[in-house]
N, C-alpha and C positions, 0 to 999 in steps of 0.2 A: 429348446431353453424355457418352454411354457410349464412343460412338467417340473422343472428345477424351482421354478416360481411358487408353485403351489406346495412345497414341502418345507418343513420346518428349516430355519437357516440360523447363522452363528449370531449373536448379540449384535444389534447395531452399532455401538460404540466399538466393536472389534473389527469392524470392515472397512475396507478401502472405499474412497468415494464414488465409484460406480457401481459397486455391490451394496452400498447402503441405499443408492437411487433405485436399484433393482428390488431390494427389499421392500421398500415404501411401495413398490407398485406390485407386490406378490397378492396374487388372488385368492379367493376361497373357492370351493367347489362350485359356487352359485355363479362363479365371474365376478362378483363383485370384490373390491379391493379389502384386503384383510386390514390395512392401516386407516385410520381416520385423520382428519386435518387435527392439528393441536398446535401448542406452543411454539413449536420448531417446525411446522410443516402445513403447507398450503397447496392446494390442488387449483390448476386452472384448466378449462376446456380446450380452449385455443391460445395461441400467442398472434398478438396484432400490436403493431408499432405505435398505432394511434392511442393505445390503454397503457403506454409508458406511466403516466401518471399514477394510475391506479397500482401498478408494479412498484413505483418508487415509494408509494405508501406503505406497503409490505415490507419493503427493504427497511425503512426507517424503523418500523414497528420491531421487527425482527432483531434489528441493530440495537435498540434499547432494552432488549430481554437477553435471551441467551444465544442469539442468532437463529438461522434456520435455513430451508429448504423451499423454493418455489417451484414446483413441477407442472410442465404445461402438457395436455394431451389427456386428460381424465375427465371424462363426463361427470357432471353433478346430478344426482336424484334419477337413477341410481348412479353410485361412484363406480363407474368402469373405465379401463383404460382403453380408450380410443385409440390414441397416438395423433401426432400432428398431422394435419392435412398436408398437402404439398405446399401450398401457398403460405401456411403458418410456419411451417418448417423453412421455407425460402426467407421469410422476415427474421424468424429467429436466427439464421446463421448470418444474415447482415448485419446484425447488431455490432456496432464497433465499440469494443470496451472503453477505449479512450475517450470518445464521445460522451458515452454514458456517464463515465465517472468526471468527466467535466459538468455534466448536467447535475448531479449528484450535487457537486462542491457549491453548484450556483444555487440549487435549492435548499441545501440544509446546513447547518450551522457545523457540523464535524464530518469527518472524512468517513464515508461507509465502504469497507471493504468487500469485495464479493467476486464471484467467477461465474462463469456461464459453462456450458457444455451440453452435450446430447448424449442419449443413451438409447440402445435398443432393446426392448423386451415384449415379449409376447408377438415377435415378428413385427413391430412396429418402431415408430421413433418418436421419442419423447426429448423435450428439452428441458433445463432446469437452471436457475439460480441459486447458487450457495451464499448466503450472507452472513458474514462474522459478526459476532458480538462487538460492539463498538468499544474501543479503548477509552474512548472520552464521552462520558454521556451528562446530560440528555443530548440526542440528537433533534435538533428544533430546527421545524421550517422557519426559512428565512423569507419567504415569499409565496404569493398564491400560484396554484399550478393546476393544469388539468381542466377537462371539462367540469363546469360547474364548481370549479375550484375544490376539487377532490383533496388537495393540499391547500391548508391555509395558513397564511402568515403567522408565525409565532406558537402555532401548535405543535405539542408533543405528541407522537403515536407509539403504540405499546400492544405487543402482541398478548392477548388473552384468548386462552383456548383455541377455537379454531377460527378466531377473528382479529382483524386490525383495528383499532380504534383509538379515539383521544385518551390520553394516559388519566388514570384516577389519582386521587391525593396521595392514597397509602403508597402505590408504586413510585410516584414522582417524589415523594418524601424519603423514601428508600433510596434513589438514586443520589439525590443531593446528601444524603447522609455518608453515603459510600463516597462519594466524591470529597467531602470534606475530610473523613478519615483518611483516604489516600494522599491527600495534600499534607495532613498531618504527618502521616508516616514519612513523606518525603523529607518534611523539615526536620522531623527526630533523627532520621539517618544523616542528615547533613550536620546536625548540631552535634551527634555522637562523634563525627569524623573530625568535626572543629576541636572538640574536647580532647579527642586523643591526641591530636598533633599540637594543642595548645593554641590559644587565640593569637599570641603573639607571633606564632609560626604560620599563621594560616593567611592564605591570599586567594582571590577570586580571579579564576581565568575566563576571560570572555573570549571562546572559540572563534567566534564571527570576526571580532575586531582584530584578533592576536593581541589582546591586551591584559596584562597580568596587573592586578590592583591590589596594593598592601598600604591599607592607611592613605594617606595621600600621594602616595607615590605610584605612578603609571609606567610599566616596562612592556617594551614591545615584544612577542615573542616570535623570533625569527626561524624558520626551516634551517635545520641544520645543514643542508648542502650549501644554502646562502650563507650561513655563518662561515663556513670554511673559506668562502671566496673572499672575505670581508677582511681588511686591516683597518683598525681604528689609527686615527691620526690626531694629534691635538692642534687646536686653531693656531693657525701662524707658522706650522711646521709644513714641510713639503713631502710629497712621495717622491722618493729616489728614482723609483722604477717606472718608466712610462707606461701607461695603460693598466696599472694596478688599480684594483678596486678598493675604495675608501669611503668610510663615514666620517662628516665632520662631527668631532666630539665637542660639544658644549657642555662645560662642567665635567664631573666625573662620571665614570662608570661604579655605580655601588651594587654588590651583590644583593639578592633577595637573601636574607640570613635565613639558612636551614629549610628554604622552600625549594622543594624539588618539581619543577615542572614534568609533569606525566604524560600530559596531551596536549600536542602542538596542533596548528592548524590544519596541516596538511596530514597528519596522522589522523585527525578525525574525519577529513573528508574520505581518506582511504577505508576507514572502518564503515563508513555510510557506503561507499561505493568501491567495493574492494575487487570487482572484476574487470579484466581488460576485455575488449571485443571478442578476442580469440577464446579467452576462458569462458564467457558466456555462450559461443558456439558450441565449446565442448560439453558444456554442462547440458545445454538443450538437446544435443546430440545423443548424451547418455541417456536420458528419458525418451527420445524419441529417435530410434536408430535409422529409420527410414527417411528422414529428413535432410536433404542435403545442406551444405553451407550455404551455396548460393540463395536458398529459399530463406534462410535465417537472415541474411544481409539484406534481402529483398524486404522481409517483414519488418526489419529494423529501419530501413529507409521510408516505405509505405506509412507505418505508424507515426513518423516523426519522433521517433525514441530519443535521438540523441540531442533534441533541442528540449527535450522533457525531463525535467528535473525529479519528477516521479520516478524515472528509470535510469536517466544518466546525467553525467556533467562533463564539462572539457576539463581535461588536466592542464594547465598553462604551465609553460617552463618559467614564466616570470611575469611580473606586475605589468610591466609594458605590453606583453602581449595580451594579457586578460583586460587591461583597459581598452585595447584595441579592438578586441571583442566588441565589447560595451559600446563603443562609439559606431562601429561598422556593422555589428551583427555578424561578421566573418571571423570563425574560429583560426582560421589559417591551418598550420599544421598540427594544432592542438589536437591531441588524441581523446575519445571519451572514454569515460570509466563508468561503470554500470554497477547497480546494486541488485538484491535478490530479487525485488520487484520485477525487474527486466526479463530475468530468466523465467519467472512464473509467467508472466504476460505472453513470452513467445511460445512457451508449450501450450497454453490454452489456445492461442490464436492459431498454431501449425496442427495441432493434435488432431482437428478435424476436418482439416482442408486437404482433399485428395490431390490437388494440385502440387502441392509441395512434397509429395513422395517421390522417392529417386526410383 
């Protein structure tokens, strides 16, 4: 592997994740690294859980710029690939992604998307964090954190060259202008759609409350399966068949003229959480063929994924079942449905754990 690292390789943007990290660790004939730290790359000599606040500052700085990679196991001055020590590697592998994501949400104003992994190069182990560019900028510190308050309440960090520091006026102004432009684009897109349909035909669908609003009128949007089971009766009329499901009708049912409800509550949930547990397991198994189903179920259980809306929600058969869950915390027989984050998280957790291999 060492000889391959010292030869020219494909452009970084054409590589997969592991190949890119190995490219960053490529050395010259002198043994020094070919790549230098920059806007999207930072090296650290060793990993230490006690230094999380320093790493989090880099996370925020990368997220506010174009994203980046934080690699552990590289000595500074001269910059040579040492690899992680046994103790540093052990600490790195103990990192709990769910807890780290929780810390980041507590410390910063916006969600920071990231992943971790290890890679072997020069016969040594290296750890790395990959941080994605934030979708909502700026990412702002909401509290003091770390030794000597390395992260300070109210500060915005940005990646300049090979360092992470408090953002300067020009970059902050650019982020603010970009955010304003994005908001304006969203409004323009919405107004174009309203103009195309005609204001008299437009309505607002609140997918959280299941409420369709048009002028002063408010209409509940019901799931299709529930609609099929309902029969409307007028006040003072009787249901002829015992046990028939009915709604009491107060006033008249008035259709929303020319308004087509395209997106219903449950359809929205299914778009956000499209996978059953079996489908999640199948997707993970496709990416990690040596990982058994039992290991996948155990990872879901150990990481509390069923109760974390970042990864899953319960699919309740009816409102009564959902209300019972809110009161007792017990979902009963309701199955969980999962999103793509759940698949990515499981792959990340299981990939480097030898105990999960069959």
